[in-house]
N, C-alpha and C positions, 0 to 999 in steps of 0.2 A: 634517494629520489633521482639524483643525477644519473645513476646507473640505470634505473628503470626508464627514464626518459630517453636516454641514448639508445637503449635496446629497442624501444617502441618506434623511434624515428627510423632506425635501420630497417626494421621489419616493414614499416609503412611504405618506405620507398619501393620495395618490391611489390607490395600489395597494390599500390597506385598503378604501377606498370601493368600488372596483371588485370586490374580492373579496366584499364583502357583497352585491353584486348577483347573484352566481353562483347562490345558492340559488333565485332566481326563474328564471334562465336555464336551469338544469338541467332544468326540466320543460317548456321550450318545445320546439316542434317543430323550429325552426331549429337550436337548440343554441347553445352559448356560444362556438364557435370564433372567429367574427369579433370578438366582444366582447373576447376575450382578446388577440387580435392588436392591437386598438386600445389596450388597456391597456398592452401591451408597448411600443408606439410612444410613448405618452404618457409613460411612465416614462423612456424614453430621452431624450425631448425635455427633460424637467425636469432630468435629470442633466446633460446637455450645457449647458443654459442656466446652471445654477448654477456648475458647474465652469468653464465658459468665462468667466463674468463675474469669477470670482475669480482665474483664471490665464489671461488672454486669449491668450497665445501658445502654450499647450500644444496638442499634437495629440490625436487620439482614435482608438481602435480599439474599436468597439462592435458588438454582435451585430446591431442594427437598422440602423445607419448605415454600417458598414464602416470603412474607413480614411479619416480626415480629417486632412490635414496641417496643422501649425501653423507659425507663424513661428519658434518655439523648437523646433528639431529635436532637442534633447537630452531633452525631456520628452514623455511621452505617457500619457494616461489610457486604461486598458483596462477596459471596462465591459460587464457583462451586466445589463440593467435588470430582468430577470425570469428568474432561473435556477430551473428547475423548472416550466417552463410547463405541462407536462401535469398536474402536481399542481394547479397553480392552476386549470386548465381544469375539473378535477373537484372543486373546492372542498376540496382536501386542503391543510392549512396547513403544508406543508413546501416552502417556496420562499424565495428570497432575492434581494436586490440585492447585486451584487458590483462593487466598484471597486478597481482597482489603479493604482499610479503607477509608471511605468517611467522611469528616469533613465539616459541614455547606455547604453541596452540592458539595464540591470539593474533587477530589480524591487526597489523600496525601501519600498513601503508597500502595505498591503492592508486592505480592509474588506469584511465580509460581514454584511449586516443581515437578520435574520429578522423581518419586521414584525408578523406575527401572534403569534409567541412573544415579541416585543419583546426580542430578544437581539442586541446589537451586538458583533460580533467585530472586533477591529482590531489592527494590528501595524505597527510601523516597524522597518526594519532596524537591528539593534543595540539596540533599546529594549524587546524582549520583546513578548509577545502577551497580549491581554486580552479578556474578555467583560464588558460592563457594569462596567468598572473593576476587575474581578477578574482576577488573573494566571492565565494558562493554562499548563499543562504537559501534554505527552503522557503517556499511561498508563505505568505502571511494569511492566506484565506482560512476562515474558521468554519464555514458552512459547507457541508457536502453538496448541497444544491448548487453552489457556485463553483465547484471543483472540476477541473479537467484531470481525468485519470487515465492511466495506461494499464494494460493487462496483457497477459500471455494467452495464447490459445493453441495448444499442440495439435498435431494431426488427429483426425477422427479416430484412428486406431489405438491411440494411447489411452491408458486407463483414466487419466485426469480430465479428459475432454468433456464428458457430460457434466461434471461438477463445475468446471470453469465456464461452460455455456450458461448454466444456471446462475453462477455468480454474476456473469456479465449482464444477464437479464435483470437481476435484482439490483445491482449497483447502477446499471444504466438508467433505470427508472428513477433514481434518486440524485444523480449528479448532472453537471452541466454538459459534460462531453466525455466520451470514452474512445480511446485509441488503442489499436493493436499494431505496434510498430515492428516487432520481430527481432529485436536485439536487446536482451535483458540488461547487459552492461550499460548500454546507452540510455535505456529507459530509467535506470537508477541514477545515472549521471544527470539526466535531464530533470529528474525529481529533486536531486540535490541543488540544481540550479533554479528551481522554482518554476520551471516550464510546465511540468506536471505537478499536481498537488499530491498525488499518491500513485502507487503502483502495486499490483499483486500478481503472483504467478505460482505455478507448482510444476513438479516434474522437471526441475532444473538440476544442474550440477554445480558443485561449489565453484568451479572456474567461471561459471556464468555470472555469479553474483558477488564473489569475494571482494573485488576491487570496488564495486558499487556500494557495498555495505560500508566500507571505510569512508567513501565520499559522502554518503547520506548522513552518517553519524556526525562527521566533522562539519557538515553544513547545518547542523542543528535538528536533524530529522530523527525519526524513530523507525527501527527495523525490528520485526519479529516474525515468527511463524504464524500460522493461521490461528493457533491457540493462544497467541499473545506472549509466547515464550521464545526460547532460542533453540530448542531441540530440533525442530523441523528445518532450521536453516541448513544443517548439514545434508539433508536430503532434498534441498532445493525448493522448499516451500517458503514463500516470502510475502510479507505485507509491509509496505513502506510508505512514509509520508511525513508531513509535519505533525506537530504536537496535537493538533485538533482533528485533522483529516484522518490520520492513521487509526486512532481509536474508533472514529465513526465508521471507517471502512471495515474494521474488524467486526464491529457490531452487525453491520449488514451481512457480511460474509457468514457470520455465525447462524443467521436465520435462513440463508439460501439453501436449497436442496436440489439435487438432480432429479 
């Protein structure tokens, strides 16, 4: 965990500087798209450099670099250097660095760092989940009608959009509030912290959710795919929440249709 935190802080220093430049780029004719892509790549390079130096044999799976095999085939870092890219692009401070460690195919540690809010969420399997050294627990709400939920909504052109819109209509009619924040790693971290009572999404990649899964489980929550199992997690389908809200959310999602 010390290795992960040091890498995250190093990458965050650069992302903070880049984020500060966006106010100027927002008013330029060209726009900030190329700048943000470069910021994403720089953060990826910094993370791989720091993690690689500390654990030279471990492999990588990252959004920017894809799969990089290591000499130690039992360990793999799973990284999203900038989760919430569209928020970053528009100078919205809801984005994060996400790092997970996989050992022999099992997720054993996760870190989600929100550099603008300076909130460091982290967890190791069997050791609990924390934010800035404070213990995390999922919310204690038991009724879906009282729950604040988060969801994802991809671009209209993506295959999952119609289903997720139908989901949002079905769930929104039964819960207290529904939010689409735009950064899966932070949505899961906030669910682990009890700020959201549940979260669901689809069409994600493993680097979007790996660290958040560890956080949620160690905070006492439940994570599954839409069918209530684990098979869909590898293809980015996720339903998360506390022990009461997650099953209730699954039930509503099973009845919604596009």
